[in-house]
PASEBA-1860 file (N, C-alpha, C; in nm, 3 decimals):
! residues 292
1> XXXXXXXX> -2.206/4.394/-11.926/-2.138/4.510/-11.988/-2.138/4.492/-12.139 ~ -2.181/4.594/-12.206/-2.180/4.591/-12.352/-2.040/4.624/-12.401 ~ -1.974/4.529/-12.467/-1.838/4.551/-12.512/-1.828/4.530/-12.660 ~ -1.740/4.604/-12.721/-1.711/4.588/-12.862/-1.569/4.540/-12.875 ~ -1.548/4.421/-12.932/-1.414/4.368/-12.947/-1.366/4.394/-13.089 ~ -1.249/4.458/-13.099/-1.191/4.484/-13.229/-1.108/4.364/-13.272 ~ -1.136/4.310/-13.387/-1.070/4.189/-13.434/-0.933/4.216/-13.490 ~ -0.835/4.231/-13.399/-0.701/4.265/-13.442/-0.601/4.159/-13.397
9> XXXXXXXX> -0.644/4.035/-13.392/-0.558/3.928/-13.345/-0.430/3.923/-13.428 ~ -0.318/3.909/-13.355/-0.190/3.896/-13.422/-0.122/4.027/-13.454 ~ -0.187/4.137/-13.427/-0.127/4.267/-13.459/-0.068/4.335/-13.337 ~ -0.095/4.283/-13.219/-0.047/4.348/-13.098/-0.139/4.460/-13.055 ~ -0.258/4.471/-13.117/-0.348/4.583/-13.088/-0.485/4.535/-13.044 ~ -0.493/4.415/-12.982/-0.623/4.367/-12.938/-0.676/4.457/-12.827 ~ -0.801/4.501/-12.838/-0.860/4.587/-12.735/-1.006/4.552/-12.713 ~ -1.050/4.568/-12.592/-1.192/4.555/-12.559/-1.241/4.693/-12.520
17> XXXXXXXX> -1.347/4.738/-12.582/-1.399/4.872/-12.557/-1.532/4.863/-12.483 ~ -1.534/4.888/-12.353/-1.659/4.886/-12.278/-1.737/5.014/-12.302 ~ -1.822/5.014/-12.403/-1.889/5.135/-12.447/-1.977/5.198/-12.340 ~ -2.029/5.116/-12.247/-2.120/5.170/-12.146/-2.047/5.223/-12.022 ~ -1.914/5.213/-12.020/-1.838/5.257/-11.903/-1.796/5.403/-11.913 ~ -1.820/5.466/-12.024/-1.778/5.604/-12.041/-1.865/5.698/-11.957 ~ -1.798/5.796/-11.896/-1.870/5.895/-11.817/-1.947/5.988/-11.910 ~ -2.054/6.050/-11.861/-2.127/6.149/-11.943/-2.032/6.261/-11.986
25> XXXXXXXX> -2.052/6.312/-12.105/-1.964/6.414/-12.160/-1.953/6.535/-12.069 ~ -2.065/6.580/-12.014/-2.064/6.698/-11.927/-1.976/6.674/-11.805 ~ -1.977/6.553/-11.752/-1.895/6.520/-11.636/-1.747/6.517/-11.673 ~ -1.716/6.464/-11.791/-1.578/6.461/-11.840/-1.524/6.602/-11.854 ~ -1.603/6.689/-11.916/-1.559/6.827/-11.939/-1.544/6.902/-11.808 ~ -1.636/6.879/-11.716/-1.631/6.949/-11.586/-1.507/6.907/-11.506 ~ -1.466/6.780/-11.519/-1.352/6.730/-11.442/-1.222/6.800/-11.480 ~ -1.214/6.850/-11.604/-1.092/6.917/-11.650/-1.062/7.039/-11.564
33> XXXXXXXX> -1.164/7.117/-11.532/-1.141/7.241/-11.456/-1.173/7.226/-11.308 ~ -1.221/7.108/-11.269/-1.249/7.083/-11.127/-1.149/6.983/-11.070 ~ -1.171/6.856/-11.098/-1.089/6.749/-11.042/-0.942/6.759/-11.084 ~ -0.919/6.797/-11.209/-0.782/6.801/-11.262/-0.733/6.944/-11.284 ~ -0.789/7.035/-11.210/-0.752/7.175/-11.228/-0.603/7.198/-11.200 ~ -0.551/7.145/-11.092/-0.413/7.169/-11.051/-0.313/7.106/-11.147 ~ -0.336/6.980/-11.181/-0.234/6.904/-11.254/-0.251/6.906/-11.406 ~ -0.368/6.948/-11.454/-0.388/6.951/-11.599/-0.423/7.092/-11.647
41> XXXXXXXX> -0.537/7.144/-11.605/-0.586/7.272/-11.657/-0.487/7.386/-11.627 ~ -0.442/7.398/-11.504/-0.353/7.507/-11.466/-0.220/7.499/-11.541 ~ -0.172/7.378/-11.562/-0.044/7.363/-11.633/-0.059/7.388/-11.782 ~ -0.176/7.359/-11.835/-0.206/7.391/-11.975/-0.203/7.543/-11.994 ~ -0.270/7.614/-11.905/-0.274/7.760/-11.911/-0.135/7.819/-11.888 ~ -0.061/7.761/-11.795/0.074/7.809/-11.764/0.165/7.803/-11.886 ~ 0.163/7.691/-11.957/0.247/7.675/-12.077/0.208/7.776/-12.184 ~ 0.077/7.795/-12.203/0.030/7.890/-12.305/0.077/8.031/-12.274
49> XXXXXXXX> 0.069/8.069/-12.146/0.108/8.205/-12.107/0.259/8.224/-12.108 ~ 0.331/8.130/-12.048/0.476/8.147/-12.035/0.548/8.143/-12.169 ~ 0.500/8.059/-12.259/0.567/8.045/-12.388/0.493/8.116/-12.502 ~ 0.388/8.191/-12.467/0.313/8.269/-12.565/0.272/8.182/-12.685 ~ 0.202/8.073/-12.654/0.165/7.975/-12.756/0.045/8.017/-12.840 ~ -0.040/8.105/-12.784/-0.158/8.151/-12.857/-0.159/8.303/-12.862 ~ -0.186/8.356/-12.980/-0.195/8.501/-13.000/-0.326/8.534/-13.068 ~ -0.367/8.659/-13.056/-0.492/8.702/-13.119/-0.490/8.672/-13.269
57> XXXXXXXX> -0.600/8.616/-13.317/-0.612/8.589/-13.460/-0.556/8.456/-13.504 ~ -0.501/8.378/-13.412/-0.446/8.247/-13.450/-0.555/8.154/-13.504 ~ -0.518/8.075/-13.599/-0.602/7.965/-13.647/-0.521/7.838/-13.625 ~ -0.563/7.760/-13.526/-0.481/7.648/-13.477/-0.536/7.514/-13.525 ~ -0.450/7.436/-13.589/-0.484/7.299/-13.626/-0.445/7.209/-13.509 ~ -0.543/7.148/-13.446/-0.520/7.060/-13.331/-0.511/6.917/-13.383 ~ -0.391/6.860/-13.378/-0.367/6.728/-13.436/-0.414/6.619/-13.340 ~ -0.502/6.533/-13.388/-0.558/6.425/-13.305/-0.518/6.291/-13.362
65> XXXXXXXX> -0.438/6.219/-13.286/-0.397/6.084/-13.327/-0.498/5.981/-13.280 ~ -0.577/6.020/-13.179/-0.670/5.926/-13.118/-0.618/5.873/-12.986 ~ -0.492/5.907/-12.955/-0.433/5.865/-12.829/-0.479/5.953/-12.714 ~ -0.441/5.915/-12.593/-0.486/5.984/-12.473/-0.443/6.131/-12.471 ~ -0.321/6.159/-12.517/-0.268/6.295/-12.509/-0.344/6.390/-12.601 ~ -0.365/6.348/-12.726/-0.431/6.437/-12.821/-0.579/6.455/-12.791 ~ -0.644/6.351/-12.736/-0.785/6.366/-12.699/-0.801/6.467/-12.586 ~ -0.713/6.459/-12.487/-0.717/6.557/-12.379/-0.687/6.696/-12.432
73> XXXXXXXX> -0.586/6.708/-12.519/-0.551/6.839/-12.573/-0.669/6.902/-12.645 ~ -0.743/6.823/-12.721/-0.860/6.875/-12.794/-0.962/6.931/-12.696 ~ -0.988/6.857/-12.587/-1.086/6.903/-12.489/-1.036/7.029/-12.416 ~ -0.906/7.038/-12.391/-0.851/7.157/-12.326/-0.869/7.280/-12.415 ~ -0.844/7.265/-12.543/-0.863/7.377/-12.635/-1.010/7.418/-12.642 ~ -1.098/7.320/-12.645/-1.241/7.351/-12.648/-1.283/7.426/-12.522 ~ -1.232/7.383/-12.408/-1.265/7.448/-12.281/-1.213/7.591/-12.279 ~ -1.092/7.611/-12.328/-1.033/7.744/-12.333/-1.114/7.836/-12.424
81> XXXXXXXX> -1.154/7.784/-12.537/-1.231/7.862/-12.634/-1.370/7.895/-12.581 ~ -1.428/7.798/-12.509/-1.565/7.814/-12.458/-1.571/7.916/-12.344 ~ -1.463/7.928/-12.270/-1.463/8.017/-12.153/-1.415/8.158/-12.188 ~ -1.470/8.212/-12.292/-1.448/8.352/-12.322/-1.322/8.384/-12.399 ~ -1.234/8.287/-12.420/-1.111/8.312/-12.494/-1.132/8.277/-12.641 ~ -1.206/8.359/-12.709/-1.240/8.329/-12.848/-1.163/8.419/-12.946 ~ -1.040/8.450/-12.907/-0.957/8.531/-12.995/-0.878/8.445/-13.093 ~ -0.914/8.316/-13.101/-0.847/8.226/-13.193/-0.949/8.126/-13.249
89> XXXXXXXX> -0.914/8.062/-13.359/-1.000/7.962/-13.421/-0.935/7.825/-13.413 ~ -1.018/7.721/-13.417/-0.968/7.583/-13.406/-1.012/7.498/-13.524 ~ -0.920/7.414/-13.569/-0.949/7.309/-13.666/-0.896/7.179/-13.608 ~ -0.980/7.080/-13.592/-0.936/6.952/-13.537/-0.911/6.856/-13.653 ~ -0.787/6.811/-13.665/-0.750/6.725/-13.778/-0.694/6.592/-13.729 ~ -0.728/6.485/-13.801/-0.676/6.352/-13.769/-0.635/6.285/-13.898 ~ -0.513/6.238/-13.902/-0.463/6.169/-14.019/-0.481/6.018/-14.001 ~ -0.530/5.952/-14.103/-0.537/5.807/-14.104/-0.414/5.758/-14.179
97> XXXXXXXX> -0.310/5.714/-14.106/-0.185/5.674/-14.171/-0.187/5.530/-14.223 ~ -0.304/5.467/-14.211/-0.318/5.327/-14.254/-0.369/5.240/-14.142 ~ -0.461/5.294/-14.062/-0.516/5.221/-13.950/-0.596/5.099/-13.995 ~ -0.599/4.998/-13.910/-0.696/4.889/-13.925/-0.835/4.952/-13.919 ~ -0.931/4.906/-13.999/-1.065/4.967/-14.000/-1.129/4.981/-13.862 ~ -1.107/4.881/-13.775/-1.166/4.890/-13.641/-1.098/4.996/-13.555 ~ -0.969/5.016/-13.577/-0.898/5.121/-13.506/-0.952/5.257/-13.549 ~ -0.971/5.274/-13.679/-1.024/5.400/-13.729/-1.164/5.425/-13.675
105> XXXXXXXX> -1.243/5.319/-13.666/-1.379/5.332/-13.613/-1.375/5.377/-13.467 ~ -1.279/5.324/-13.390/-1.266/5.364/-13.249/-1.230/5.512/-13.240 ~ -1.141/5.557/-13.327/-1.104/5.699/-13.331/-1.228/5.785/-13.356 ~ -1.306/5.746/-13.454/-1.426/5.823/-13.489/-1.526/5.822/-13.373 ~ -1.547/5.705/-13.312/-1.643/5.694/-13.201/-1.602/5.782/-13.083 ~ -1.472/5.779/-13.049/-1.425/5.860/-12.937/-1.445/6.009/-12.964 ~ -1.413/6.052/-13.085/-1.428/6.194/-13.118/-1.574/6.236/-13.119 ~ -1.660/6.148/-13.169/-1.803/6.180/-13.169/-1.856/6.188/-13.027
113> XXXXXXXX> -1.816/6.094/-12.942/-1.864/6.094/-12.804/-1.816/6.217/-12.728 ~ -1.690/6.258/-12.755/-1.632/6.373/-12.686/-1.668/6.505/-12.753 ~ -1.751/6.498/-12.856/-1.796/6.618/-12.928/-1.679/6.697/-12.985 ~ -1.585/6.623/-13.047/-1.472/6.684/-13.114/-1.498/6.677/-13.265 ~ -1.524/6.789/-13.331/-1.557/6.789/-13.474/-1.433/6.769/-13.561 ~ -1.386/6.646/-13.567/-1.258/6.617/-13.631/-1.272/6.597/-13.781 ~ -1.172/6.645/-13.853/-1.163/6.625/-13.998/-1.058/6.516/-14.022 ~ -1.101/6.399/-14.069/-1.009/6.287/-14.091/-0.970/6.280/-14.239
121> XXXXXXXX> -0.842/6.266/-14.263/-0.795/6.251/-14.400/-0.694/6.136/-14.407 ~ -0.678/6.077/-14.522/-0.595/5.958/-14.537/-0.455/5.991/-14.586 ~ -0.360/5.914/-14.535/-0.220/5.923/-14.579/-0.159/5.784/-14.560 ~ -0.093/5.734/-14.660/-0.043/5.596/-14.658/0.093/5.588/-14.589 ~ 0.101/5.641/-14.467/0.229/5.655/-14.399/0.285/5.522/-14.351 ~ 0.204/5.438/-14.287/0.253/5.313/-14.231/0.322/5.227/-14.336 ~ 0.257/5.209/-14.449/0.310/5.121/-14.554/0.439/5.176/-14.612 ~ 0.442/5.307/-14.636/0.561/5.370/-14.695/0.678/5.365/-14.597
129> XXXXXXXX> 0.653/5.395/-14.470/0.759/5.393/-14.369/0.819/5.254/-14.355 ~ 0.736/5.153/-14.360/0.784/5.016/-14.349/0.868/4.977/-14.471 ~ 0.830/5.028/-14.587/0.900/4.991/-14.710/1.038/5.056/-14.718 ~ 1.051/5.181/-14.674/1.179/5.250/-14.690/1.266/5.248/-14.565 ~ 1.211/5.202/-14.453/1.290/5.195/-14.329/1.248/5.072/-14.250 ~ 1.273/4.956/-14.307/1.220/4.832/-14.251/1.268/4.801/-14.110 ~ 1.398/4.823/-14.082/1.452/4.785/-13.952/1.400/4.873/-13.838 ~ 1.384/5.002/-13.865/1.334/5.092/-13.762/1.246/5.198/-13.826
137> XXXXXXXX> 1.121/5.163/-13.853/1.031/5.254/-13.926/0.973/5.367/-13.842 ~ 0.987/5.360/-13.708/0.919/5.457/-13.621/0.966/5.600/-13.646 ~ 1.098/5.618/-13.661/1.150/5.753/-13.684/1.099/5.809/-13.816 ~ 1.106/5.725/-13.921/1.059/5.769/-14.052/0.909/5.797/-14.050 ~ 0.835/5.711/-13.980/0.689/5.728/-13.969/0.657/5.862/-13.902 ~ 0.729/5.893/-13.793/0.705/6.018/-13.721/0.731/6.139/-13.810 ~ 0.838/6.134/-13.887/0.870/6.246/-13.976/0.764/6.263/-14.085 ~ 0.721/6.151/-14.142/0.621/6.157/-14.248/0.487/6.207/-14.193
145> XXXXXXXX> 0.451/6.162/-14.075/0.324/6.205/-14.016/0.329/6.355/-13.984 ~ 0.443/6.401/-13.934/0.458/6.543/-13.903/0.441/6.626/-14.030 ~ 0.506/6.581/-14.138/0.496/6.653/-14.264/0.354/6.658/-14.317 ~ 0.283/6.546/-14.304/0.145/6.540/-14.351/0.055/6.633/-14.270 ~ 0.082/6.643/-14.139/0.004/6.732/-14.054/0.031/6.878/-14.088 ~ 0.157/6.911/-14.109/0.192/7.048/-14.151/0.118/7.084/-14.279 ~ 0.121/6.991/-14.375/0.057/7.017/-14.503/-0.092/7.040/-14.490 ~ -0.158/6.960/-14.409/-0.303/6.975/-14.390/-0.334/7.105/-14.317
153> XXXXXXXX> -0.253/7.140/-14.217/-0.273/7.266/-14.145/-0.262/7.384/-14.240 ~ -0.164/7.379/-14.327/-0.145/7.485/-14.425/-0.262/7.492/-14.522 ~ -0.309/7.376/-14.564/-0.422/7.367/-14.656/-0.548/7.429/-14.596 ~ -0.564/7.415/-14.465/-0.682/7.466/-14.396/-0.667/7.613/-14.353 ~ -0.557/7.673/-14.391/-0.536/7.815/-14.359/-0.495/7.841/-14.216 ~ -0.437/7.740/-14.150/-0.394/7.756/-14.012/-0.251/7.810/-14.007 ~ -0.221/7.884/-13.902/-0.084/7.933/-13.884/-0.012/7.861/-13.771 ~ -0.086/7.773/-13.700/-0.023/7.695/-13.594/-0.074/7.551/-13.596
161> XXXXXXXX> 0.017/7.460/-13.558/-0.016/7.318/-13.547/0.014/7.275/-13.405 ~ -0.088/7.228/-13.332/-0.071/7.187/-13.193/-0.055/7.036/-13.184 ~ 0.052/6.993/-13.117/0.077/6.850/-13.095/0.069/6.819/-12.946 ~ 0.037/6.695/-12.914/0.011/6.656/-12.776/0.129/6.603/-12.698 ~ 0.250/6.652/-12.724/0.366/6.609/-12.645/0.357/6.667/-12.504 ~ 0.384/6.584/-12.406/0.371/6.626/-12.266/0.507/6.631/-12.196 ~ 0.504/6.659/-12.067/0.625/6.675/-11.986/0.719/6.555/-11.998 ~ 0.664/6.435/-11.989/0.748/6.316/-11.995/0.812/6.298/-12.132
169> XXXXXXXX> 0.740/6.336/-12.237/0.799/6.331/-12.371/0.922/6.421/-12.379 ~ 0.914/6.535/-12.312/1.024/6.633/-12.315/1.149/6.575/-12.250 ~ 1.135/6.522/-12.129/1.254/6.471/-12.059/1.307/6.343/-12.123 ~ 1.217/6.261/-12.177/1.262/6.139/-12.247/1.340/6.175/-12.373 ~ 1.296/6.277/-12.445/1.367/6.321/-12.565/1.504/6.375/-12.529 ~ 1.512/6.452/-12.421/1.640/6.507/-12.376/1.738/6.396/-12.345 ~ 1.692/6.296/-12.269/1.780/6.186/-12.229/1.813/6.097/-12.348 ~ 1.718/6.078/-12.438/1.741/5.998/-12.558/1.852/6.059/-12.643
177> XXXXXXXX> 1.847/6.191/-12.660/1.952/6.260/-12.736/2.087/6.248/-12.668 ~ 2.087/6.261/-12.537/2.211/6.256/-12.460/2.277/6.118/-12.467 ~ 2.197/6.013/-12.447/2.252/5.878/-12.438/2.272/5.809/-12.572 ~ 2.188/5.844/-12.670/2.192/5.771/-12.797/2.248/5.852/-12.914 ~ 2.242/5.984/-12.904/2.287/6.068/-13.015/2.410/6.151/-12.984 ~ 2.450/6.153/-12.857/2.569/6.227/-12.820/2.554/6.377/-12.832 ~ 2.433/6.428/-12.811/2.414/6.573/-12.810/2.316/6.611/-12.701 ~ 2.317/6.739/-12.665/2.221/6.788/-12.566/2.119/6.873/-12.639
185> XXXXXXXX> 2.003/6.816/-12.656/1.897/6.882/-12.731/1.764/6.840/-12.673 ~ 1.675/6.935/-12.654/1.546/6.902/-12.595/1.433/6.930/-12.692 ~ 1.312/6.906/-12.649/1.191/6.930/-12.728/1.136/7.067/-12.688 ~ 1.133/7.160/-12.781/1.091/7.297/-12.749/0.939/7.310/-12.743 ~ 0.889/7.406/-12.663/0.743/7.426/-12.653/0.683/7.485/-12.780 ~ 0.766/7.547/-12.862/0.718/7.595/-12.991/0.837/7.615/-13.085 ~ 0.812/7.601/-13.213/0.916/7.626/-13.311/0.851/7.650/-13.446 ~ 0.922/7.727/-13.528/0.871/7.760/-13.661/0.913/7.653/-13.761
193> XXXXXXXX> 0.821/7.614/-13.846/0.851/7.513/-13.947/0.948/7.568/-14.050 ~ 1.047/7.487/-14.087/1.144/7.528/-14.187/1.095/7.496/-14.328 ~ 1.002/7.402/-14.339/0.957/7.356/-14.470/0.818/7.404/-14.509 ~ 0.742/7.451/-14.410/0.606/7.498/-14.438/0.594/7.642/-14.389 ~ 0.607/7.733/-14.481/0.611/7.875/-14.448/0.484/7.921/-14.376 ~ 0.504/7.995/-14.270/0.392/8.052/-14.197/0.328/7.960/-14.095 ~ 0.386/7.839/-14.076/0.330/7.744/-13.979/0.423/7.732/-13.859 ~ 0.365/7.742/-13.741/0.440/7.728/-13.617/0.385/7.611/-13.539
201> XXXXXXXX> 0.473/7.525/-13.488/0.432/7.411/-13.408/0.429/7.452/-13.261 ~ 0.323/7.414/-13.190/0.313/7.444/-13.047/0.282/7.317/-12.969 ~ 0.328/7.314/-12.843/0.307/7.197/-12.757/0.246/7.245/-12.624 ~ 0.115/7.261/-12.618/0.051/7.317/-12.497/0.045/7.222/-12.377 ~ 0.078/7.093/-12.395/0.080/7.000/-12.281/0.219/6.992/-12.218 ~ 0.303/7.086/-12.251/0.445/7.085/-12.216/0.472/7.061/-12.068 ~ 0.387/7.114/-11.981/0.409/7.101/-11.837/0.327/6.988/-11.774 ~ 0.244/6.922/-11.850/0.152/6.823/-11.792/0.218/6.684/-11.788
209> XXXXXXXX> 0.220/6.625/-11.670/0.281/6.493/-11.653/0.187/6.384/-11.705 ~ 0.248/6.283/-11.765/0.172/6.177/-11.831/0.078/6.105/-11.735 ~ 0.119/6.088/-11.610/0.039/6.012/-11.515/-0.099/6.076/-11.497 ~ -0.107/6.209/-11.503/-0.236/6.276/-11.485/-0.321/6.268/-11.611 ~ -0.257/6.260/-11.726/-0.331/6.237/-11.850/-0.393/6.098/-11.846 ~ -0.315/6.002/-11.800/-0.365/5.865/-11.789/-0.483/5.858/-11.692 ~ -0.472/5.927/-11.580/-0.580/5.926/-11.479/-0.707/5.990/-11.535 ~ -0.690/6.100/-11.607/-0.805/6.168/-11.667/-0.877/6.076/-11.764
217> XXXXXXXX> -0.803/6.012/-11.851/-0.862/5.924/-11.952/-0.929/5.804/-11.887 ~ -0.861/5.743/-11.789/-0.917/5.627/-11.721/-1.044/5.664/-11.646 ~ -1.044/5.778/-11.579/-1.162/5.823/-11.506/-1.278/5.854/-11.600 ~ -1.244/5.898/-11.723/-1.347/5.930/-11.821/-1.410/5.805/-11.882 ~ -1.339/5.692/-11.872/-1.389/5.569/-11.931/-1.367/5.562/-12.080 ~ -1.280/5.648/-12.131/-1.248/5.650/-12.274/-1.135/5.552/-12.302 ~ -1.148/5.475/-12.411/-1.042/5.384/-12.453/-0.970/5.446/-12.572 ~ -0.856/5.509/-12.550/-0.785/5.575/-12.660/-0.705/5.476/-12.744
225> XXXXXXXX> -0.661/5.521/-12.859/-0.570/5.442/-12.939/-0.433/5.448/-12.874 ~ -0.357/5.340/-12.889/-0.216/5.345/-12.850/-0.139/5.383/-12.975 ~ -0.034/5.311/-13.009/0.037/5.343/-13.132/-0.050/5.308/-13.252 ~ -0.121/5.195/-13.246/-0.212/5.149/-13.351/-0.139/5.122/-13.482 ~ -0.008/5.109/-13.477/0.070/5.086/-13.598/0.084/4.937/-13.625 ~ 0.041/4.894/-13.740/0.047/4.754/-13.777/0.191/4.711/-13.805 ~ 0.277/4.807/-13.829/0.417/4.779/-13.859/0.498/4.765/-13.730 ~ 0.486/4.865/-13.643/0.564/4.866/-13.519/0.530/4.746/-13.432
233> XXXXXXXX> 0.408/4.697/-13.442/0.367/4.581/-13.362/0.451/4.458/-13.394 ~ 0.509/4.456/-13.513/0.588/4.340/-13.557/0.737/4.359/-13.532 ~ 0.777/4.479/-13.491/0.918/4.508/-13.469/0.954/4.484/-13.323 ~ 1.082/4.466/-13.299/1.130/4.439/-13.163/1.211/4.558/-13.113 ~ 1.172/4.607/-12.998/1.252/4.712/-12.934/1.213/4.852/-12.976 ~ 1.220/4.941/-12.883/1.195/5.082/-12.907/1.271/5.158/-12.801 ~ 1.371/5.238/-12.843/1.458/5.306/-12.748/1.382/5.401/-12.657 ~ 1.274/5.461/-12.706/1.199/5.554/-12.623/1.139/5.482/-12.502
241> XXXXXXXX> 1.089/5.360/-12.522/1.034/5.284/-12.410/1.145/5.246/-12.311 ~ 1.264/5.218/-12.363/1.376/5.186/-12.275/1.415/5.307/-12.190 ~ 1.413/5.425/-12.252/1.444/5.548/-12.178/1.339/5.574/-12.072 ~ 1.211/5.550/-12.106/1.103/5.568/-12.009/1.126/5.480/-11.886 ~ 1.165/5.355/-11.909/1.192/5.264/-11.798/1.314/5.308/-11.718 ~ 1.415/5.359/-11.788/1.536/5.406/-11.722/1.504/5.521/-11.626 ~ 1.422/5.614/-11.670/1.386/5.728/-11.585/1.313/5.681/-11.460 ~ 1.225/5.582/-11.476/1.153/5.528/-11.360/1.250/5.465/-11.261
249> XXXXXXXX> 1.354/5.399/-11.312/1.454/5.340/-11.224/1.535/5.448/-11.153 ~ 1.570/5.553/-11.225/1.646/5.663/-11.166/1.569/5.732/-11.054 ~ 1.438/5.740/-11.068/1.355/5.803/-10.966/1.366/5.736/-10.830 ~ 1.401/5.609/-10.830/1.409/5.534/-10.704/1.525/5.583/-10.618 ~ 1.630/5.634/-10.682/1.749/5.677/-10.608/1.777/5.827/-10.615 ~ 1.713/5.895/-10.709/1.737/6.039/-10.725/1.603/6.112/-10.721 ~ 1.582/6.186/-10.613/1.456/6.257/-10.595/1.437/6.363/-10.704 ~ 1.317/6.364/-10.761/1.281/6.463/-10.864/1.377/6.466/-10.983
257> XXXXXXXX> 1.431/6.349/-11.018/1.527/6.343/-11.128/1.464/6.387/-11.260 ~ 1.334/6.360/-11.277/1.267/6.401/-11.401/1.264/6.553/-11.413 ~ 1.237/6.621/-11.303/1.236/6.767/-11.305/1.377/6.823/-11.324 ~ 1.476/6.754/-11.270/1.614/6.798/-11.288/1.655/6.789/-11.435 ~ 1.614/6.683/-11.503/1.643/6.668/-11.646/1.573/6.779/-11.723 ~ 1.448/6.807/-11.688/1.372/6.911/-11.755/1.440/7.048/-11.737 ~ 1.481/7.078/-11.615/1.541/7.209/-11.586/1.681/7.224/-11.643 ~ 1.747/7.113/-11.670/1.882/7.120/-11.726/1.883/7.198/-11.857
265> XXXXXXXX> 1.775/7.184/-11.934/1.768/7.255/-12.062/1.738/7.403/-12.044 ~ 1.698/7.442/-11.922/1.673/7.583/-11.892/1.795/7.650/-11.830 ~ 1.892/7.569/-11.789/2.005/7.621/-11.713/2.139/7.581/-11.773 ~ 2.149/7.588/-11.904/2.274/7.554/-11.971/2.377/7.664/-11.946 ~ 2.490/7.628/-11.890/2.598/7.724/-11.863/2.694/7.723/-11.982 ~ 2.686/7.824/-12.065/2.766/7.829/-12.187/2.916/7.842/-12.159 ~ 2.953/7.879/-12.036/3.094/7.890/-12.001/3.157/7.755/-11.965 ~ 3.074/7.655/-11.954/3.123/7.525/-11.906/3.085/7.409/-11.998
273> XXXXXXXX> 3.079/7.435/-12.128/3.055/7.327/-12.222/3.161/7.332/-12.332 ~ 3.190/7.217/-12.391/3.298/7.207/-12.489/3.261/7.269/-12.624 ~ 3.136/7.254/-12.662/3.096/7.307/-12.791/2.946/7.314/-12.804 ~ 2.900/7.387/-12.905/2.757/7.401/-12.928/2.733/7.431/-13.075 ~ 2.608/7.422/-13.113/2.569/7.449/-13.252/2.458/7.552/-13.252 ~ 2.467/7.651/-13.341/2.363/7.753/-13.352/2.343/7.786/-13.499 ~ 2.217/7.771/-13.544/2.179/7.799/-13.682/2.270/7.728/-13.782 ~ 2.301/7.602/-13.751/2.379/7.520/-13.842/2.529/7.536/-13.831
281> XXXXXXXX> 2.575/7.633/-13.752/2.719/7.656/-13.733/2.764/7.595/-13.601 ~ 2.880/7.525/-13.606/2.934/7.463/-13.485/3.042/7.551/-13.424 ~ 3.043/7.559/-13.291/3.138/7.640/-13.219/3.207/7.557/-13.111 ~ 3.331/7.595/-13.080/3.407/7.532/-12.973/3.436/7.636/-12.866 ~ 3.454/7.589/-12.743/3.488/7.683/-12.636/3.622/7.752/-12.666 ~ 3.705/7.687/-12.749/3.835/7.744/-12.784/3.819/7.870/-12.871 ~ 3.705/7.878/-12.944/3.683/7.995/-13.029/3.674/8.124/-12.948 ~ 3.638/8.110/-12.821/3.619/8.229/-12.737/3.710/8.227/-12.613
289> XXXX> 3.803/8.131/-12.611/3.885/8.110/-12.491/3.969/8.232/-12.455 ~ 4.030/8.295/-12.554/4.118/8.408/-12.527/4.042/8.537/-12.494 ~ 3.909/8.536/-12.513/3.831/8.654/-12.482/3.797/8.662/-12.334 ~ 3.820/8.555/-12.263/3.782/8.553/-12.121/3.886/8.624/-12.035
END
């Protein structure tokens, strides 16, 4: 087997890339609408239709981190565009936040093999996030990366930015807010940027479960990037991973608990909560108690 070893010893990012194990591109693309039609393609289309994520004339910046989720999302958009839905335009963008050179090379190789015409630009996010938020740089890094993506999308004349958050990201975020932040807040399928006028964020993988993304990538023989962060590799602990493990434990005793968490955000009973916040204003049930 012809393998390429990336020399990342000590960073937590050692990987072996079996370059000859990748499936032919045509087979990878065909599997999206054949083998994974039920669990990936149909749910991608469902999210787009139900949440009206794409409209005529849209110019969508598809953000590619190099991870499994964004690579699949790019191929889904290409498939949608290729199959007669050409009422929108696509720009594939990838930010280099300070990758190790071999990590960046893997990103480029994967995009070239998958025929994703990606535009890569540099941003010194990793180093800055580590400097200003040493104890827990992940949150700051995520915010900075989001801002950089918004800026690039705006620069390219796009009105939408697509991110690869999936079903599991949604329920993990909901539980993370509940257990660690003391609020009930979820990850929305779309929202308008407050800082970048005319840009809307969309999440077309909203209904797709992570396990099927993993199966698609593994079956394709593609080796995606993980976090690839030289900073996070040196830090201890990540609450999101703890929440992911917690949900797996809950599944053992509570059937479909992940779907119940997801649906909770669709079924909020405003008559039975103590308080809520809307457009920056906080309200208490007492404000409306005498009206009942």
